[in-house]
LUMBA-371292 format. One record per residue (C-alpha): residue in one letter; x, y, z. Coordinates in nm, 4 decimals, decimal comma, always signed. Each point is the difference from the previous one (the first is absolute). Example, Ala and Ser with C-alpha at 12.3 -4.5 7.8 and 13.67 -1.06 7.14 Angstrom:
2
   residuo          x          y          z
         a    +1,2300    -0,4500    +0,7800
         s    +0,1370    +0,3440    -0,0660
//
This chain:
379
   residuo          x          y          z
         m   +21,3101    -2,7436   +25,5034
         k    +0,3470    -0,0811    +0,1312
         n    +0,0771    +0,1216    +0,3500
         r    +0,3672    +0,0619    -0,0846
         p    +0,2064    +0,1726    -0,2688
         d    +0,1209    -0,1918    -0,3040
         r    +0,2870    -0,2336    +0,0839
         i    +0,2802    -0,0536    -0,2494
         g    +0,1804    -0,3322    +0,0142
         i    +0,3661    +0,0132    -0,1024
         l    +0,1919    -0,3141    -0,0903
         g    +0,3458    +0,0609    +0,1405
         g    +0,1130    +0,1941    +0,3038
         g    +0,3177    +0,1820    -0,1038
         q    +0,0723    +0,3690    -0,0397
         l    -0,2263    +0,0484    -0,3018
         a    -0,2942    -0,1421    +0,1929
         r    +0,0981    +0,2098    +0,3039
         m    -0,0022    +0,3270    -0,1945
         s    -0,3226    -0,0999    -0,1781
         a    -0,1550    -0,0665    +0,3411
         y    +0,0995    +0,3469    +0,1221
         a    -0,1827    +0,1488    -0,2996
         a    -0,3082    -0,2172    +0,0576
         y    -0,0230    +0,0937    +0,3675
         r    +0,0348    +0,3676    -0,0793
         l    -0,3038    -0,0288    -0,2274
         g    -0,1962    -0,1836    +0,2698
         f    +0,0186    -0,3542    -0,1380
         e    +0,1102    -0,3171    +0,1772
         v    +0,2734    -0,2427    -0,1050
         a    +0,0491    -0,3751    +0,0296
         i    +0,3445    -0,1494    -0,0630
         m    +0,1012    -0,3517    -0,0977
         e    +0,3704    -0,0738    +0,0422
         k    +0,2077    -0,3131    +0,0512
         h    +0,1571    +0,1237    +0,3229
         p    -0,1416    +0,1911    +0,3002
         n    +0,0892    +0,3587    +0,0862
         s    +0,0585    +0,1014    -0,3606
         p    +0,0441    +0,3716    -0,0756
         a    -0,3666    +0,0248    -0,1051
         g    -0,1293    -0,2574    +0,2475
         q    +0,1207    +0,2245    +0,2824
         l    -0,2677    +0,2531    -0,0999
         t    -0,3157    -0,2120    +0,0042
         h    -0,2074    -0,2252    +0,2256
         h    -0,0951    -0,1970    -0,3109
         e    +0,3273    -0,1824    -0,0610
         i    -0,0135    -0,3523    -0,1391
         v    +0,3260    -0,1904    +0,0271
         g    +0,0327    -0,2611    -0,2712
         w    +0,0014    -0,0144    -0,3766
         l    -0,1954    -0,0749    -0,3122
         h    +0,0193    -0,3793    +0,0023
         d    -0,2273    -0,0161    +0,3085
         d    -0,3633    +0,0021    -0,1185
         h    -0,1349    +0,0537    +0,3527
         l    +0,2120    +0,3132    +0,0522
         m    -0,0874    +0,1255    -0,3475
         r    -0,3709    -0,0277    +0,0781
         d    +0,0532    +0,1822    +0,3293
         f    +0,1975    +0,2727    -0,1777
         a    -0,2673    +0,0388    -0,2689
         a    -0,2721    +0,0205    +0,2663
         k    +0,1897    +0,2804    +0,1746
         s    +0,0474    +0,1981    -0,3240
         d    -0,2349    +0,1966    -0,2221
         v    +0,2640    +0,0154    -0,2732
         i    +0,3454    -0,1559    -0,0235
         t    +0,3187    +0,1395    -0,1490
         l    +0,3654    -0,1019    +0,0213
         e    +0,3373    +0,1486    +0,0771
         n    +0,1890    -0,2075    -0,2539
         e    -0,0757    -0,2069    -0,3061
         f    +0,1774    -0,3149    +0,1228
         v    -0,3207    -0,1825    +0,0831
         d    -0,1572    -0,2917    -0,1822
         y    -0,2706    +0,1548    -0,2149
         q    -0,2083    -0,3159    +0,0480
         r    -0,0219    +0,0791    +0,3704
         l    -0,1342    +0,3420    -0,0942
         e    -0,2589    -0,1818    -0,2120
         f    -0,0902    -0,1935    +0,3176
         l    -0,0640    +0,3278    +0,1831
         e    -0,2034    +0,1355    -0,2902
         a    -0,2088    -0,3182    -0,0027
         l    -0,0834    +0,0674    +0,3649
         g    -0,1612    +0,3252    -0,1152
         t    +0,2674    +0,2434    +0,1202
         p    +0,1289    +0,2267    -0,2769
         v    +0,3753    +0,0118    -0,0560
         v    +0,1715    +0,3091    -0,1462
         p    +0,1994    -0,0532    -0,2177
         h    -0,2005    -0,3051    -0,1056
         s    +0,1475    -0,3449    -0,0450
         a    +0,0216    +0,0137    -0,3805
         t    +0,2128    +0,3152    +0,0163
         i    +0,2319    -0,1573    +0,2569
         a    +0,0319    -0,3132    -0,2153
         n    +0,1265    +0,2137    -0,2869
         i    +0,2303    +0,2205    +0,2061
         q    +0,1633    -0,2436    +0,2426
         d    +0,1421    -0,2041    -0,2886
         k    +0,2376    +0,2511    -0,1582
         y    +0,0064    -0,1856    -0,3306
         l    -0,3794    +0,0231    -0,0227
         q    +0,0202    +0,3618    +0,1165
         k    +0,2446    +0,0901    -0,2769
         s    -0,2103    -0,1908    -0,2538
         a    -0,3171    +0,1893    +0,0992
         l    +0,1822    +0,3327    -0,0337
         a    +0,1623    -0,0901    -0,3318
         d    -0,3379    -0,1118    -0,1364
         q    -0,1204    +0,3580    +0,0570
         n    +0,3066    +0,1420    -0,1803
         i    +0,1458    +0,1384    +0,3222
         p    +0,3798    +0,0155    -0,0459
         v    +0,1829    -0,2522    +0,2205
         p    +0,3496    -0,1505    -0,0180
         e    +0,0124    -0,2924    -0,2410
         f    -0,0608    -0,3285    +0,1850
         m    -0,0471    -0,3722    -0,0550
         a    -0,0858    -0,3127    +0,1952
         v    +0,2749    -0,2274    +0,1327
         q    -0,0698    -0,3689    +0,0408
         s    +0,3315    -0,1748    +0,0634
         l    +0,3775    +0,0230    +0,0276
         a    +0,0139    -0,0692    -0,3730
         d    -0,1586    +0,3396    -0,0793
         f    +0,3111    +0,2144    +0,0486
         e    +0,1024    +0,0191    -0,3639
         a    -0,3530    +0,0811    -0,1159
         v    -0,0328    +0,2783    +0,2565
         k    +0,3456    +0,1346    -0,0825
         s    -0,0816    +0,0006    -0,3708
         r    -0,3244    +0,1928    +0,0506
         l    +0,0803    +0,2356    +0,2907
         g    +0,3791    +0,0268    -0,0159
         v    +0,2258    +0,0042    +0,3040
         p    -0,0184    +0,1048    +0,2654
         f    -0,3650    -0,0846    +0,0598
         v    -0,2008    -0,0361    +0,3214
         l    -0,1362    -0,3341    +0,1178
         k    -0,3060    +0,0440    +0,2228
         s    -0,2392    -0,2021    +0,2112
         r    -0,3510    +0,0329    -0,1356
         k    -0,1319    +0,0245    +0,3566
         m    +0,1267    +0,1122    +0,3429
         g    +0,2620    +0,2435    -0,1295
         y    +0,0543    +0,3317    +0,1818
         d    +0,2823    +0,2264    +0,1188
         g    +0,2452    -0,1838    -0,2246
         y    -0,1034    -0,3438    +0,1250
         g    -0,0878    -0,2297    -0,2874
         n    +0,2237    +0,1730    -0,2576
         a    +0,3425    -0,0730    -0,1424
         q    +0,2093    +0,1725    -0,2645
         i    +0,1323    -0,2523    -0,2498
         e    +0,3222    +0,0363    -0,1967
         s    +0,0854    -0,3611    -0,0803
         q    -0,1187    -0,3601    -0,0026
         a    +0,1604    -0,0470    +0,3437
         d    -0,1958    +0,2987    +0,1375
         f    -0,3169    -0,1412    -0,1526
         d    +0,0503    -0,3459    +0,1497
         t    +0,0687    +0,1361    +0,3482
         a    -0,2878    +0,2481    -0,0056
         f    -0,2446    -0,2500    -0,1485
         k    +0,0602    -0,2418    +0,2886
         r    -0,0204    +0,2751    +0,2625
         l    -0,3124    +0,1634    -0,1390
         t    -0,1919    -0,3197    -0,0664
         a    +0,0598    -0,0923    +0,3630
         r    -0,1915    +0,3196    +0,0821
         h    -0,2708    -0,0382    -0,2661
         a    -0,0127    -0,2585    -0,2770
         a    -0,1045    +0,2219    -0,2917
         l    +0,2478    +0,2487    -0,1505
         f    +0,0233    +0,2462    -0,2849
         a    +0,2727    +0,2111    -0,1538
         e    +0,0006    +0,3712    -0,0729
         k    +0,2244    +0,2231    -0,2071
         f    +0,2504    +0,1936    +0,2106
         i    -0,0842    +0,3703    -0,0141
         t    +0,2659    +0,2674    +0,0333
         f    -0,2040    +0,2819    +0,1463
         h    +0,0548    +0,3668    +0,0700
         m    -0,2451    +0,0109    +0,2904
         e    -0,2577    -0,2130    +0,1798
         l    -0,3467    +0,1509    +0,0340
         a    -0,3207    -0,0930    +0,1773
         v    -0,3586    +0,1194    +0,0232
         m    -0,2935    -0,0859    +0,2245
         i    -0,3397    -0,0462    -0,1666
         a    -0,3275    -0,0222    +0,1971
         r    -0,3137    -0,1293    -0,1720
         t    -0,3640    -0,0625    +0,0873
         p    -0,2841    -0,0896    -0,2383
         a    -0,0818    +0,3717    -0,0120
         e    +0,3393    +0,1719    -0,0305
         i    +0,3742    -0,0281    -0,0295
         r    +0,2716    +0,2245    +0,1438
         a    +0,3772    +0,0112    -0,0467
         y    +0,2648    +0,1277    +0,2397
         p    +0,3074    +0,1895    -0,1212
         v    +0,2662    -0,2042    -0,1763
         v    +0,2958    -0,0528    +0,2332
         q    +0,3625    -0,1036    -0,0383
         t    +0,1055    -0,3047    +0,2001
         i    +0,3602    -0,0769    +0,0953
         q    +0,0856    -0,3535    +0,1074
         k    +0,2509    -0,1274    +0,2552
         n    +0,0836    -0,3706    -0,0292
         h    -0,3166    -0,0463    -0,2083
         i    -0,2173    +0,1631    +0,2689
         c    -0,1687    +0,3359    -0,0498
         h    +0,2030    +0,2427    +0,2098
         t    -0,0827    +0,3536    -0,1168
         v    -0,3101    +0,1437    -0,1675
         i    +0,0061    +0,3461    -0,1572
         a    -0,3357    +0,1649    -0,0701
         p    -0,0646    +0,1143    -0,2600
         a    +0,2552    -0,1707    -0,2231
         p    +0,2409    +0,2457    -0,1669
         i    -0,1172    -0,0805    -0,3524
         d    -0,1643    +0,1782    -0,2905
         p    -0,3758    +0,0571    +0,0572
         q    -0,0809    -0,1817    -0,3233
         l    +0,1857    -0,3087    +0,1207
         a    -0,1831    +0,0223    +0,3317
         a    -0,3356    +0,0192    -0,1791
         q    +0,0931    -0,2989    -0,2162
         t    +0,0947    -0,1973    +0,3114
         v    -0,3346    +0,0768    +0,1634
         e    -0,1874    -0,1041    -0,3155
         m    +0,1876    -0,3302    -0,0053
         g    -0,0738    -0,0570    +0,3678
         i    -0,3719    +0,0555    -0,0500
         a    +0,0005    -0,2300    -0,3032
         a    +0,1791    -0,2679    +0,2021
         v    -0,2595    +0,0059    +0,2790
         k    -0,2781    -0,0286    -0,2563
         a    +0,1855    -0,2837    -0,1768
         v    -0,0289    -0,2207    +0,3098
         d    -0,3543    +0,1212    +0,0842
         g    +0,1441    +0,1520    +0,3147
         f    -0,1818    +0,1836    +0,2783
         g    +0,1565    +0,1322    +0,3192
         i    +0,3453    +0,1570    +0,0011
         y    +0,3011    -0,1039    -0,2097
         g    +0,3694    +0,0747    +0,0128
         i    +0,1511    -0,0120    -0,3478
         e    +0,3734    +0,0098    -0,0720
         f    +0,1666    +0,1117    -0,3222
         f    +0,3370    +0,0299    -0,1664
         l    +0,0923    +0,3248    -0,1724
         t    +0,2545    -0,1192    -0,2538
         e    +0,3053    +0,1899    -0,1138
         d    -0,1800    +0,0885    -0,3242
         h    -0,2975    +0,1395    +0,1997
         q    -0,2389    -0,2890    -0,0538
         i    -0,2365    -0,1062    +0,2784
         l    -0,0275    -0,3739    +0,0702
         l    -0,2308    -0,1443    +0,2629
         n    +0,2037    -0,2218    +0,2328
         e    -0,2652    -0,1452    +0,2307
         m    -0,3111    +0,0834    +0,1988
         a    -0,1287    -0,0798    +0,3484
         p    -0,3721    -0,0028    +0,0932
         r    +0,0384    +0,1755    +0,3356
         p    +0,1583    +0,2977    +0,1741
         h    +0,3629    +0,0234    -0,0987
         n    +0,3296    +0,1131    +0,1475
         s    +0,0291    +0,2666    -0,2686
         g    -0,3217    +0,1569    +0,1315
         h    +0,0900    +0,0436    +0,3673
         y    +0,0890    +0,3651    -0,0600
         t    -0,3714    +0,0674    -0,0665
         i    -0,0850    -0,0238    +0,3717
         e    +0,1359    +0,3502    +0,0597
         a    +0,0600    +0,1288    -0,3527
         c    -0,3438    -0,0428    -0,1607
         v    -0,3446    +0,1190    +0,0939
         t    -0,1145    -0,3633    +0,0097
         s    +0,2512    -0,2748    +0,0775
         q    +0,0289    -0,3217    -0,1965
         f    -0,1277    -0,1821    +0,3092
         e    -0,3132    +0,2116    +0,0323
         n    -0,0778    -0,0404    -0,3687
         h    +0,0637    -0,3726    +0,0404
         i    -0,2693    -0,0121    +0,2683
         r    -0,2343    +0,2230    -0,2008
         a    +0,0461    -0,2129    -0,3120
         v    -0,0560    -0,3289    +0,1842
         l    -0,3301    +0,1356    +0,1346
         g    -0,1001    +0,1582    -0,3317
         l    +0,0011    +0,3496    +0,1486
         p    +0,0919    +0,3209    -0,1862
         l    +0,3755    +0,0315    -0,0389
         g    +0,1938    +0,2914    +0,1471
         t    +0,2206    +0,2386    -0,1949
         t    +0,3539    -0,1192    -0,0586
         e    +0,1595    +0,3443    -0,0272
         m    +0,3177    +0,0794    +0,1923
         i    -0,0130    +0,2742    +0,2622
         k    +0,3635    +0,1082    -0,0503
         p    +0,2121    +0,0119    -0,3174
         h    +0,2328    -0,2811    +0,1139
         a    +0,0064    -0,2997    +0,2324
         v    +0,2587    -0,2658    +0,0737
         m    -0,0525    -0,3321    +0,1784
         v    +0,2906    -0,2144    +0,1205
         n    -0,0490    -0,3543    +0,1248
         l    +0,1534    -0,0943    +0,3339
         l    +0,1588    -0,3354    -0,0780
         g    +0,1286    -0,2156    +0,2840
         k    +0,3663    +0,0528    +0,0827
         k    +0,0336    -0,2708    +0,2650
         e    -0,1321    -0,3322    +0,1192
         g    -0,2028    +0,0474    +0,3157
         t    -0,3001    +0,1801    +0,1432
         g    -0,1921    +0,2410    -0,2193
         v    +0,0266    +0,2934    +0,2401
         i    +0,1676    +0,3310    -0,0846
         p    +0,2544    +0,0785    +0,2739
         n    +0,0403    +0,3603    -0,1186
         y    -0,3440    +0,1530    -0,0526
         a    +0,1420    +0,3440    +0,0808
         i    +0,2155    -0,0045    -0,3144
         a    -0,2925    -0,1218    -0,2084
         l    -0,2340    +0,2705    +0,1291
         n    +0,2450    +0,2853    +0,0377
         h    -0,1095    +0,1557    -0,3301
         p    -0,3376    +0,1708    +0,0544
         e    -0,1181    -0,0660    -0,3581
         l    +0,0842    -0,3716    -0,0046
         h    -0,2816    -0,2557    -0,0149
         l    +0,1056    -0,3285    +0,1633
         h    -0,1813    -0,3324    -0,0482
         i    +0,1028    -0,3116    +0,1921
         y    -0,1801    -0,3202    -0,0974
         g    -0,0071    -0,1790    +0,3353
         k    +0,1994    -0,3052    -0,1078
         a    +0,1392    -0,1832    +0,3009
         q    +0,3210    -0,1066    -0,1699
         s    +0,2406    +0,1854    -0,2252
         r    +0,2276    -0,1638    -0,2512
         i    +0,2359    +0,1437    -0,2571
         g    -0,1948    +0,1380    -0,2951
         r    -0,3459    -0,0507    +0,1546
         k    -0,2486    +0,2844    -0,0466
         m    -0,0397    +0,1354    +0,3537
         g    -0,1479    +0,3433    -0,0687
         h    +0,0345    +0,3086    -0,2143
         i    +0,0552    +0,3748    +0,0244
         t    -0,1493    +0,2742    -0,2157
         m    +0,0544    +0,3711    -0,0468
         l    -0,1762    +0,2597    -0,2151
         g    +0,1249    +0,3314    -0,1309
         d    +0,0375    +0,2557    -0,2734
         n    +0,3456    -0,1147    -0,1124
         l    +0,1008    -0,3593    -0,0671
         n    +0,3736    -0,0184    +0,0677
         p    +0,0002    +0,1293    +0,3611
         i    -0,2742    -0,2501    +0,0907
         l    +0,1840    -0,2861    -0,1661
         d    +0,3278    +0,0832    +0,1752
         q    -0,1606    +0,0390    +0,3421
         l    -0,1945    -0,3245    -0,0240
         h    +0,3023    -0,2050    -0,1025
         t    +0,1986    +0,1508    +0,2879
         i    -0,2748    -0,0795    +0,2509
         e    -0,0478    -0,3523    -0,1395
         s    +0,3699    -0,0741    +0,0428
         q    -0,0251    +0,0919    +0,3703
         i    -0,3029    -0,2158    +0,0832
         w    +0,1200    -0,3337    +0,1320
         l    -0,2921    -0,2396    -0,0349
//
């Protein structure tokens, strides 16, 4: 028998790994972190921090030896390196084949479309000569996207003309060589849902509304103010999407609600997600705890909310400098505010530095108070 609790290895040491580690420790498990740089937000919490990255076979073997199971905080890892870990005998959740399908957004969309899950119309882009073909099929504007490494608006460009296409093609291929194009969707609302799955069960969190600021999720409203039938349809699509990529663990899935009340799946992430941070206080079991439970194959916790409404607002960097709040008193002056600071040493404009959450019986007062408090926090 082992003389220690199970240890979960997490590839990546940012805020998602940090909050997952909190949940693991609360359940009595241990955590190992692999991150490129020392003193990462999650690395600060463990004695089992490996500084380095996936190209180093020696470090990978050390990391695998320290871990009973391995998961990840983002999908931007080479799936072949996950295959390397699996070959060492350490299970990876989600497994490498799922990551291979999800991290390439063209393959992701293809897998979803093959299962008749509604997605925006899309097509591959090979060269600068493809503009007219894309325009003919998708119309203008359309969105040109990197197949890999796109997040928070990075790796995307809205295209109106050949000149836009030429400029964006050169910029995006410098980031990642393979591109695809997607029909531009005029939407009424953006939605998201968290889905947790083990071989034995699957659970869905409430559908939420997400509001972006400069392409970064800024505000999450739970539950989304939509018709219950639309919410149920969104959950069904989310579950189908996870099954379509043979996914286990926890998944954040984003949708467009179009102006004619159609639901289109935008994209999915095989990990805890910004749209699920509200669950830490608002749900019986947080997304991070169910992430840990799912990775270990344990029974999942209920995803029910404990209050009728919750709002989460991201604290995005407002300055270049240290990542320390100079005015904690303002941030904590409201007795019902939940403050999360991610422990990042440096702030920069637009960087995710933390978040705040409030629960209540009425949505609008919470929303107003949170936006007022967020505007006063200088981070």
